[in-house]
N, CA, C and O atoms as a Tinker XYZ file with bonds, in Angstrom:
   232  protein
     1  N    125.178000  280.113000  193.431000    73     2
     2  CA   125.532000  281.518000  193.434000    64     1     3
     3  C    126.521000  281.769000  192.296000    63     2     4     5
     4  O    127.285000  280.888000  191.902000    81     3
     5  N    126.482000  282.953000  191.803000    73     3     6
     6  CA   127.305000  283.351000  190.665000    64     5     7
     7  C    128.776000  283.469000  191.071000    63     6     8     9
     8  O    129.077000  284.080000  192.097000    81     7
     9  N    129.700000  282.896000  190.287000    73     7    10
    10  CA   131.132000  282.981000  190.625000    64     9    11
    11  C    131.677000  284.408000  190.630000    63    10    12    13
    12  O    132.607000  284.702000  191.381000    81    11
    13  N    131.125000  285.294000  189.816000    73    11    14
    14  CA   131.600000  286.685000  189.784000    64    13    15
    15  C    131.240000  287.379000  191.101000    63    14    16    17
    16  O    132.038000  288.147000  191.638000    81    15
    17  N    130.054000  287.113000  191.613000    73    15    18
    18  CA   129.654000  287.701000  192.886000    64    17    19
    19  C    130.530000  287.165000  194.011000    63    18    20    21
    20  O    130.939000  287.917000  194.895000    81    19
    21  N    130.815000  285.874000  193.980000    73    19    22
    22  CA   131.695000  285.286000  194.997000    64    21    23
    23  C    133.080000  285.916000  194.922000    63    22    24    25
    24  O    133.664000  286.252000  195.952000    81    23
    25  N    133.615000  286.079000  193.707000    73    23    26
    26  CA   134.931000  286.692000  193.534000    64    25    27
    27  C    134.946000  288.124000  194.065000    63    26    28    29
    28  O    135.905000  288.535000  194.718000    81    27
    29  N    133.895000  288.877000  193.790000    73    27    30
    30  CA   133.868000  290.267000  194.260000    64    29    31
    31  C    133.786000  290.333000  195.781000    63    30    32    33
    32  O    134.407000  291.203000  196.392000    81    31
    33  N    133.035000  289.432000  196.399000    73    31    34
    34  CA   132.957000  289.418000  197.862000    64    33    35
    35  C    134.303000  289.023000  198.459000    63    34    36    37
    36  O    134.712000  289.581000  199.477000    81    35
    37  N    134.992000  288.077000  197.845000    73    35    38
    38  CA   136.323000  287.677000  198.320000    64    37    39
    39  C    137.297000  288.850000  198.199000    63    38    40    41
    40  O    138.109000  289.080000  199.095000    81    39
    41  N    137.217000  289.590000  197.090000    73    39    42
    42  CA   138.086000  290.752000  196.924000    64    41    43
    43  C    137.821000  291.794000  198.009000    63    42    44    45
    44  O    138.759000  292.396000  198.531000    81    43
    45  N    136.559000  292.008000  198.349000    73    43    46
    46  CA   136.230000  292.974000  199.388000    64    45    47
    47  C    136.698000  292.501000  200.759000    63    46    48    49
    48  O    137.119000  293.316000  201.580000    81    47
    49  N    136.631000  291.207000  201.016000    73    47    50
    50  CA   137.119000  290.672000  202.289000    64    49    51
    51  C    138.634000  290.821000  202.384000    63    50    52    53
    52  O    139.155000  291.218000  203.426000    81    51
    53  N    139.343000  290.505000  201.295000    73    51    54
    54  CA   140.805000  290.657000  201.289000    64    53    55
    55  C    141.174000  292.118000  201.478000    63    54    56    57
    56  O    142.124000  292.425000  202.199000    81    55
    57  N    140.436000  293.027000  200.839000    73    55    58
    58  CA   140.705000  294.449000  201.028000    64    57    59
    59  C    140.478000  294.854000  202.481000    63    58    60    61
    60  O    141.285000  295.580000  203.061000    81    59
    61  N    139.379000  294.384000  203.065000    73    59    62
    62  CA   139.076000  294.735000  204.449000    64    61    63
    63  C    140.129000  294.244000  205.418000    63    62    64    65
    64  O    140.507000  294.964000  206.342000    81    63
    65  N    140.609000  293.027000  205.219000    73    63    66
    66  CA   141.667000  292.483000  206.080000    64    65    67
    67  C    142.974000  293.226000  205.829000    63    66    68    69
    68  O    143.732000  293.503000  206.759000    81    67
    69  N    143.229000  293.544000  204.565000    73    67    70
    70  CA   144.475000  294.220000  204.210000    64    69    71
    71  C    144.587000  295.620000  204.771000    63    70    72    73
    72  O    145.695000  296.109000  204.992000    81    71
    73  N    143.465000  296.274000  205.006000    73    71    74
    74  CA   143.529000  297.639000  205.521000    64    73    75
    75  C    143.889000  297.686000  207.004000    63    74    76    77
    76  O    144.216000  298.756000  207.518000    81    75
    77  N    143.837000  296.570000  207.691000    73    75    78
    78  CA   144.228000  296.539000  209.106000    64    77    79
    79  C    145.747000  296.602000  209.272000    63    78    80    81
    80  O    146.252000  296.919000  210.349000    81    79
    81  N    146.456000  296.301000  208.206000    73    79    82
    82  CA   147.915000  296.303000  208.236000    64    81    83
    83  C    148.417000  297.463000  207.395000    63    82    84    85
    84  O    147.624000  298.172000  206.775000    81    83
    85  N    149.697000  297.655000  207.370000    73    83    86
    86  CA   150.264000  298.706000  206.521000    64    85    87
    87  C    150.226000  298.223000  205.078000    63    86    88    89
    88  O    151.177000  297.628000  204.569000    81    87
    89  N    149.121000  298.492000  204.453000    73    87    90
    90  CA   148.907000  297.998000  203.100000    64    89    91
    91  C    149.470000  298.970000  202.071000    63    90    92    93
    92  O    149.405000  300.185000  202.257000    81    91
    93  N    150.021000  298.435000  200.987000    73    91    94
    94  CA   150.459000  299.314000  199.904000    64    93    95
    95  C    149.238000  299.902000  199.193000    63    94    96    97
    96  O    148.113000  299.443000  199.388000    81    95
    97  N    149.472000  300.902000  198.382000    73    95    98
    98  CA   148.371000  301.591000  197.713000    64    97    99
    99  C    147.566000  300.726000  196.771000    63    98   100   101
   100  O    146.371000  300.961000  196.595000    81    99
   101  N    148.185000  299.730000  196.158000    73    99   102
   102  CA   147.463000  298.909000  195.193000    64   101   103
   103  C    146.367000  298.076000  195.842000    63   102   104   105
   104  O    145.460000  297.619000  195.146000    81   103
   105  N    146.421000  297.866000  197.149000    73   103   106
   106  CA   145.391000  297.037000  197.780000    64   105   107
   107  C    144.027000  297.724000  197.697000    63   106   108   109
   108  O    142.993000  297.058000  197.757000    81   107
   109  N    144.021000  299.044000  197.559000    73   107   110
   110  CA   142.752000  299.753000  197.442000    64   109   111
   111  C    142.108000  299.546000  196.074000    63   110   112   113
   112  O    140.929000  299.850000  195.894000    81   111
   113  N    142.861000  299.036000  195.121000    73   111   114
   114  CA   142.268000  298.642000  193.848000    64   113   115
   115  C    141.303000  297.476000  194.041000    63   114   116   117
   116  O    140.357000  297.318000  193.268000    81   115
   117  N    141.536000  296.659000  195.067000    73   115   118
   118  CA   140.604000  295.568000  195.358000    64   117   119
   119  C    139.234000  296.110000  195.744000    63   118   120   121
   120  O    138.213000  295.513000  195.400000    81   119
   121  N    139.200000  297.224000  196.448000    73   119   122
   122  CA   137.928000  297.851000  196.799000    64   121   123
   123  C    137.212000  298.322000  195.538000    63   122   124   125
   124  O    136.022000  298.060000  195.358000    81   123
   125  N    137.931000  299.008000  194.677000    73   123   126
   126  CA   137.329000  299.521000  193.452000    64   125   127
   127  C    136.837000  298.387000  192.564000    63   126   128   129
   128  O    135.708000  298.418000  192.075000    81   127
   129  N    137.684000  297.392000  192.358000    73   127   130
   130  CA   137.315000  296.270000  191.488000    64   129   131
   131  C    136.196000  295.432000  192.097000    63   130   132   133
   132  O    135.293000  294.998000  191.382000    81   131
   133  N    136.241000  295.203000  193.388000    73   131   134
   134  CA   135.216000  294.394000  194.047000    64   133   135
   135  C    133.851000  295.045000  193.985000    63   134   136   137
   136  O    132.861000  294.374000  193.694000    81   135
   137  N    133.777000  296.332000  194.252000    73   135   138
   138  CA   132.495000  297.036000  194.191000    64   137   139
   139  C    132.000000  297.101000  192.748000    63   138   140   141
   140  O    130.809000  296.921000  192.492000    81   139
   141  N    132.908000  297.357000  191.804000    73   139   142
   142  CA   132.520000  297.402000  190.396000    64   141   143
   143  C    131.942000  296.064000  189.947000    63   142   144   145
   144  O    130.871000  296.024000  189.343000    81   143
   145  N    132.640000  294.972000  190.236000    73   143   146
   146  CA   132.160000  293.658000  189.823000    64   145   147
   147  C    130.824000  293.310000  190.460000    63   146   148   149
   148  O    129.946000  292.754000  189.801000    81   147
   149  N    130.668000  293.632000  191.728000    73   147   150
   150  CA   129.428000  293.314000  192.425000    64   149   151
   151  C    128.247000  294.078000  191.817000    63   150   152   153
   152  O    127.204000  293.486000  191.540000    81   151
   153  N    128.406000  295.378000  191.609000    73   151   154
   154  CA   127.323000  296.170000  191.033000    64   153   155
   155  C    127.051000  295.756000  189.592000    63   154   156   157
   156  O    125.895000  295.636000  189.187000    81   155
   157  N    128.109000  295.537000  188.820000    73   155   158
   158  CA   127.958000  295.152000  187.421000    64   157   159
   159  C    127.223000  293.822000  187.283000    63   158   160   161
   160  O    126.327000  293.686000  186.451000    81   159
   161  N    127.602000  292.856000  188.091000    73   159   162
   162  CA   126.985000  291.532000  187.965000    64   161   163
   163  C    125.536000  291.539000  188.435000    63   162   164   165
   164  O    124.695000  290.861000  187.844000    81   163
   165  N    125.232000  292.285000  189.479000    73   163   166
   166  CA   123.845000  292.358000  189.937000    64   165   167
   167  C    122.990000  293.093000  188.908000    63   166   168   169
   168  O    121.839000  292.721000  188.680000    81   167
   169  N    123.541000  294.129000  188.289000    73   167   170
   170  CA   122.780000  294.899000  187.309000    64   169   171
   171  C    122.555000  294.125000  186.015000    63   170   172   173
   172  O    121.528000  294.319000  185.365000    81   171
   173  N    123.473000  293.264000  185.627000    73   171   174
   174  CA   123.348000  292.545000  184.358000    64   173   175
   175  C    122.782000  291.147000  184.519000    63   174   176   177
   176  O    122.600000  290.438000  183.529000    81   175
   177  N    122.502000  290.738000  185.741000    73   175   178
   178  CA   121.957000  289.405000  185.960000    64   177   179
   179  C    120.534000  289.356000  185.421000    63   178   180   181
   180  O    119.741000  290.253000  185.707000    81   179
   181  N    120.192000  288.326000  184.644000    73   179   182
   182  CA   118.829000  288.256000  184.119000    64   181   183
   183  C    117.823000  288.026000  185.242000    63   182   184   185
   184  O    118.107000  287.334000  186.220000    81   183
   185  N    116.670000  288.606000  185.087000    73   183   186
   186  CA   115.617000  288.453000  186.090000    64   185   187
   187  C    115.087000  287.023000  186.064000    63   186   188   189
   188  O    115.046000  286.392000  185.008000    81   187
   189  N    114.691000  286.523000  187.205000    73   187   190
   190  CA   114.129000  285.183000  187.280000    64   189   191
   191  C    112.769000  285.180000  186.589000    63   190   192   193
   192  O    111.941000  286.063000  186.811000    81   191
   193  N    112.562000  284.192000  185.767000    73   191   194
   194  CA   111.293000  284.091000  185.054000    64   193   195
   195  C    110.228000  283.549000  185.995000    63   194   196   197
   196  O    110.384000  282.489000  186.601000    81   195
   197  N    109.166000  284.290000  186.099000    73   195   198
   198  CA   108.050000  283.817000  186.898000    64   197   199
   199  C    106.814000  283.754000  186.024000    63   198   200   201
   200  O    106.656000  284.576000  185.122000    81   199
   201  N    105.943000  282.808000  186.268000    73   199   202
   202  CA   104.755000  282.671000  185.422000    64   201   203
   203  C    103.857000  283.901000  185.525000    63   202   204   205
   204  O    103.628000  284.435000  186.610000    81   203
   205  N    103.363000  284.328000  184.390000    73   203   206
   206  CA   102.442000  285.443000  184.376000    64   205   207
   207  C    103.086000  286.804000  184.251000    63   206   208   209
   208  O    102.381000  287.812000  184.224000    81   207
   209  N    104.408000  286.865000  184.173000    73   207   210
   210  CA   105.078000  288.146000  184.007000    64   209   211
   211  C    106.044000  288.065000  182.848000    63   210   212   213
   212  O    106.400000  286.975000  182.400000    81   211
   213  N    106.455000  289.179000  182.377000    73   211   214
   214  CA   107.448000  289.202000  181.310000    64   213   215
   215  C    107.036000  290.135000  180.189000    63   214   216   217
   216  O    105.916000  290.647000  180.165000    81   215
   217  N    107.939000  290.344000  179.277000    73   215   218
   218  CA   107.693000  291.278000  178.177000    64   217   219
   219  C    106.770000  290.695000  177.136000    63   218   220   221
   220  O    106.046000  291.442000  176.477000    81   219
   221  N    106.770000  289.373000  176.962000    73   219   222
   222  CA   106.009000  288.757000  175.897000    64   221   223
   223  C    104.569000  288.441000  176.297000    63   222   224   225
   224  O    103.829000  287.838000  175.520000    81   223
   225  N    104.185000  288.826000  177.448000    73   223   226
   226  CA   102.822000  288.550000  177.897000    64   225   227
   227  C    101.849000  289.469000  177.152000    63   226   228   229
   228  O    102.071000  290.676000  177.056000    81   227
   229  N    100.780000  288.886000  176.634000    73   227   230
   230  CA    99.781000  289.674000  175.888000    64   229   231
   231  C     98.420000  289.422000  176.439000    63   230   232
   232  O     97.442000  289.988000  175.951000    81   231
């Protein structure tokens, strides 16, 4: 698994646990950063190469 995806999931877990307590405002940056990293990494991850598909197929 990709380390960036793992980091973003950890950030979201820390944010979720942190919201149960009186968290300072900066803890909500973990939500923003975690969601951004997760979406960014999934969107930029190269597609798995499978036989018979791809742009160079003629």
